[in-house]
C-alpha positions as CSV (number, residue, x, y, z in Angstrom):
1,M,0.8,-14.8,20.7
2,E,0.9,-11.3,19.4
3,K,-1.3,-9.5,16.6
4,L,0.1,-7.0,14.3
5,A,-2.0,-4.8,12.0
6,I,-0.1,-3.8,8.7
7,I,-1.5,-0.9,6.8
8,S,-0.5,0.6,3.5
9,D,-1.3,3.2,0.8
10,I,-3.7,5.5,2.6
11,H,-3.3,8.3,-0.2
12,G,-4.8,11.3,1.9
13,N,-7.9,9.2,2.4
14,L,-8.9,10.5,5.9
15,E,-12.1,8.6,6.3
16,A,-10.7,5.3,5.2
17,L,-7.7,5.6,7.5
18,K,-10.0,6.4,10.6
19,A,-12.4,3.6,9.9
20,V,-9.2,1.2,9.7
21,L,-7.6,2.7,13.0
22,Y,-10.8,2.4,14.8
23,D,-11.2,-1.2,13.8
24,I,-7.7,-2.0,15.1
25,K,-8.3,-0.4,18.2
26,E,-11.7,-2.5,18.7
27,R,-9.7,-5.6,18.0
28,G,-7.2,-4.7,20.8
29,I,-4.2,-4.8,18.4
30,D,-1.4,-2.5,19.7
31,K,1.3,-2.8,17.2
32,V,0.6,-1.1,13.9
33,I,3.2,-0.9,10.8
34,C,2.4,1.2,7.9
35,L,4.2,0.4,4.6
36,G,3.9,4.0,3.3
37,D,2.2,6.1,0.5
38,I,0.4,8.1,3.3
39,I,0.1,11.0,0.8
40,A,-0.9,11.8,-2.8
41,K,-4.4,11.6,-4.4
42,G,-6.7,12.6,-1.5
43,T,-6.7,16.2,0.0
44,N,-6.3,15.3,3.7
45,Q,-2.6,14.4,3.5
46,H,-1.2,16.4,6.5
47,Q,-4.2,14.9,8.7
48,C,-3.2,11.5,7.4
49,I,0.3,11.8,8.5
50,E,-0.5,13.1,12.0
51,L,-2.7,10.0,12.5
52,I,0.1,7.7,11.2
53,K,2.6,9.4,13.3
54,N,0.3,9.0,16.5
55,N,-1.0,5.4,15.8
56,C,2.0,3.3,14.2
57,N,5.0,2.0,15.7
58,V,6.9,1.5,12.4
59,V,6.3,3.5,9.3
60,L,8.1,2.8,6.0
61,Q,8.4,5.1,2.9
62,G,6.2,4.7,-0.3
63,N,6.9,5.9,-3.6
64,C,4.6,8.8,-3.3
65,D,6.2,9.9,0.0
66,E,9.6,9.7,-1.8
67,Y,8.5,11.5,-4.9
68,F,6.6,14.2,-3.6
69,T,9.2,15.5,-0.9
70,R,12.2,15.4,-3.5
71,D,13.3,18.5,-5.3
72,I,11.6,17.9,-8.6
73,D,12.8,19.5,-12.1
74,L,9.6,21.0,-13.5
75,S,11.2,22.3,-16.6
76,N,10.5,19.1,-18.7
77,K,6.9,18.6,-17.2
78,S,3.8,19.3,-18.6
79,K,1.4,21.9,-17.4
80,Q,-0.9,19.3,-16.0
81,D,1.9,17.5,-14.3
82,I,3.2,20.8,-12.8
83,K,-0.2,21.5,-11.4
84,R,-0.4,18.0,-9.9
85,I,3.1,18.2,-8.3
86,T,2.6,21.8,-7.0
87,W,-0.7,20.9,-5.6
88,N,0.5,17.7,-3.7
89,K,3.5,19.5,-2.4
90,N,1.5,22.4,-1.1
91,K,-0.5,19.8,1.0
92,L,2.5,19.3,3.3
93,T,4.2,21.2,5.9
94,K,7.9,21.6,6.2
95,E,7.6,19.2,9.3
96,D,5.6,16.7,6.8
97,V,8.3,16.7,4.5
98,E,11.1,16.0,6.8
99,Y,9.1,13.3,8.3
100,L,8.5,11.6,5.1
101,R,12.0,12.0,3.8
102,G,13.4,10.4,6.9
103,L,11.3,7.1,6.7
104,P,13.1,4.1,6.2
105,Y,12.9,1.6,3.2
106,C,12.5,-1.9,4.9
107,F,11.7,-3.5,8.2
108,E,12.3,-7.0,9.3
109,F,11.4,-9.4,12.4
110,Y,10.6,-13.0,13.1
111,M,7.3,-14.3,13.7
112,S,6.8,-17.8,14.9
113,G,10.1,-18.7,13.2
114,R,9.6,-17.1,10.1
115,L,11.7,-14.2,8.8
116,V,9.2,-11.5,7.8
117,R,10.3,-8.7,5.5
118,L,8.2,-5.7,4.8
119,F,8.8,-2.9,2.0
120,H,6.5,-0.8,0.1
121,S,7.1,-2.4,-3.5
122,T,10.0,-4.6,-4.1
123,P,13.5,-5.1,-2.3
124,E,15.1,-3.3,-5.2
125,K,12.9,-0.2,-6.2
126,I,10.4,1.9,-4.2
127,D,8.2,2.0,-7.2
128,G,8.7,-1.6,-8.6
129,Y,5.7,-3.5,-9.4
130,V,5.0,-7.2,-8.8
131,G,1.4,-8.2,-9.3
132,N,-0.4,-11.4,-8.0
133,I,-0.3,-13.1,-11.2
134,D,3.3,-12.2,-12.2
135,K,5.9,-14.8,-13.5
136,I,7.2,-17.2,-10.7
137,D,10.6,-15.6,-11.2
138,R,9.4,-12.2,-10.4
139,L,7.4,-13.4,-7.4
140,Y,10.5,-15.3,-6.0
141,E,12.6,-12.0,-6.4
142,L,10.5,-10.5,-3.4
143,F,12.0,-12.9,-1.1
144,L,15.5,-12.1,-1.9
145,P,17.7,-9.4,0.0
146,S,19.0,-6.4,-1.8
147,N,21.0,-3.1,-0.8
148,N,17.8,-1.9,0.8
149,T,16.9,-4.8,3.1
150,K,18.1,-5.2,6.7
151,T,19.6,-8.6,6.4
152,N,21.0,-10.7,3.4
153,N,18.9,-13.5,4.4
154,V,16.1,-14.7,1.8
155,A,12.8,-14.0,3.6
156,D,10.2,-16.7,4.6
157,I,7.3,-14.0,4.4
158,V,7.1,-10.7,2.4
159,I,4.7,-8.3,3.1
160,Y,4.0,-5.4,0.8
161,G,1.6,-2.7,-0.6
162,H,1.8,-0.5,-3.7
163,I,-0.5,-2.4,-6.1
164,H,-3.6,-1.7,-4.0
165,T,-5.0,-5.2,-4.5
166,Q,-5.1,-7.7,-1.4
167,F,-3.7,-11.3,-2.0
168,I,-1.9,-14.2,-0.2
169,Q,0.2,-16.7,-2.2
170,K,2.4,-19.6,-1.5
171,I,5.3,-20.4,-3.4
172,Y,8.6,-22.4,-2.5
173,N,7.4,-22.9,1.1
174,R,7.4,-19.2,1.2
175,T,4.4,-16.7,1.7
176,I,3.7,-13.5,-0.3
177,I,1.2,-11.2,1.2
178,N,-0.1,-7.9,-0.1
179,T,-2.1,-5.8,2.5
180,G,-4.1,-3.9,-0.2
181,S,-4.8,-0.2,0.2
182,V,-6.4,1.4,3.0
183,G,-7.5,4.7,0.9
184,N,-7.4,3.7,-2.8
185,S,-8.3,0.1,-3.1
186,I,-8.5,-1.1,-6.9
187,D,-9.1,-4.3,-8.8
188,V,-7.2,-4.2,-12.2
189,F,-8.9,-7.2,-13.6
190,R,-12.4,-5.7,-14.6
191,N,-15.0,-6.9,-17.0
192,D,-18.5,-5.6,-17.5
193,K,-20.0,-9.0,-18.0
194,K,-17.9,-10.7,-15.1
195,D,-17.8,-8.2,-12.4
196,G,-19.2,-8.8,-9.1
197,N,-20.4,-6.0,-6.6
198,V,-17.9,-3.0,-6.7
199,R,-18.4,-2.8,-2.9
200,N,-16.1,-6.1,-2.7
201,T,-13.3,-3.6,-3.8
202,T,-14.1,0.0,-2.7
203,V,-13.4,-0.6,1.0
204,A,-10.4,0.1,3.3
205,N,-8.1,-2.9,3.4
206,Y,-5.4,-4.0,5.8
207,L,-3.6,-7.2,7.3
208,I,-3.5,-8.8,10.5
209,I,-0.6,-11.3,11.2
210,C,-0.7,-13.3,14.3
211,G,2.1,-15.4,15.9
212,N,4.9,-15.3,18.4
213,Y,6.7,-12.0,17.8
214,N,10.6,-12.2,17.6
215,S,10.4,-15.7,18.1
216,Q,12.9,-18.0,15.9
217,N,10.9,-21.4,16.6
218,I,9.4,-22.5,13.5
219,N,7.3,-25.0,15.5
220,E,4.7,-22.3,16.4
221,K,1.3,-21.1,15.4
222,I,1.0,-18.1,12.7
223,S,-2.0,-16.9,10.9
224,Y,-2.9,-14.1,8.5
225,E,-6.1,-12.2,8.1
226,L,-7.0,-10.1,5.2
227,V,-9.4,-7.3,6.6
228,S,-11.9,-5.2,4.5
229,I,-13.6,-2.2,6.2
230,P,-16.4,-0.2,4.9
231,Y,-16.1,3.6,5.3
232,D,-18.2,7.0,4.2
233,I,-16.8,7.3,0.8
234,E,-19.3,10.3,0.4
235,K,-18.2,12.0,3.4
236,E,-14.5,11.6,2.2
237,L,-15.4,13.1,-1.4
238,A,-17.2,15.9,0.4
239,S,-13.9,16.9,2.2
240,N,-12.2,16.9,-1.1
241,I,-13.7,20.3,-2.7
242,D,-10.2,21.6,-3.5
243,N,-8.9,18.4,-5.2
244,I,-7.5,19.3,-8.6
245,E,-7.9,15.5,-9.6
246,M,-11.4,15.1,-8.2
247,S,-12.7,13.0,-11.0
248,S,-9.8,10.5,-11.1
249,Y,-10.0,10.3,-7.2
250,K,-13.8,9.7,-7.4
251,E,-13.5,7.1,-9.9
252,E,-11.0,5.1,-7.9
253,I,-12.7,5.4,-4.5
254,M,-16.1,4.8,-5.8
255,N,-15.8,2.4,-8.6
256,G,-12.3,0.8,-7.7
257,K,-10.8,1.5,-11.1
258,Y,-7.2,2.8,-11.7
259,R,-6.9,6.2,-13.4
260,D,-4.8,5.0,-16.0
261,M,-5.7,1.6,-17.0
262,E,-3.7,1.6,-20.2
263,R,-0.5,1.8,-18.1
264,I,-1.7,-1.5,-16.3
265,Y,-2.5,-3.1,-19.7
266,Q,1.1,-2.2,-21.0
267,S,2.4,-3.9,-17.9
268,F,0.3,-7.0,-18.6
269,E,1.6,-7.1,-22.2
270,I,5.3,-7.2,-20.9
271,R,4.2,-10.3,-18.7
272,G,2.4,-12.1,-21.6
273,I,-1.1,-11.3,-20.5
274,D,-3.7,-10.3,-23.2
275,K,-6.1,-7.7,-21.8
276,N,-8.8,-9.5,-24.2
277,D,-8.4,-12.5,-22.0
278,I,-9.3,-10.7,-18.9
């Protein structure tokens, strides 16, 4: 039996990443896979890239990794967007940009007879959004191959990041897992009267999957563990003195609330969810 740690969505949060990597080492896990979004939001982006390079066996590209390393036309952007884009780009060295641009989209392997497929968001789009309460056909599409996947087989297990919320769900004898976010954990279902302790959310999250790696024998053990690690949020914020989005970053990592909840609510409406029912 082999244990794999799967991490995602670091977003420049150095203290959260260090806490997760320390926990992985303490557990004796020697294979680490990163699903992308190493950069953007936090100020320590270069440092996080270096840690990922030195500690991960496989690294995939996230939407932020792709966006902030491309040539962006700023002529139709607002002053605020230009400032944000420029700040994020200036956090990266030339080598960082080349590294992030060269990252693959997808990774696949067999674990205890199951075809496991990993990507940042969806098989089709690097910035697609599928939540844990999405429509059943949208959830099923996560298992399907695309031009971005390594094989044309339908996956047994899909593991992704992007939405910053951990969950495991079973449909059609298949398993969907979201690792949650290392550095920017959020919960989009918030209600002042129903909310529990925010420290249930504002932690560094990752996944451990255990089974026989590269085995196609379905009659073998497999297990999944969603892990949450506390880290020094105050120390992380203290290192972000130059962060031009400090108020948004602080709100997300201290309170677990996404900076643009109206955008989330719009996506709920598309899926037939009334935000007043939350």
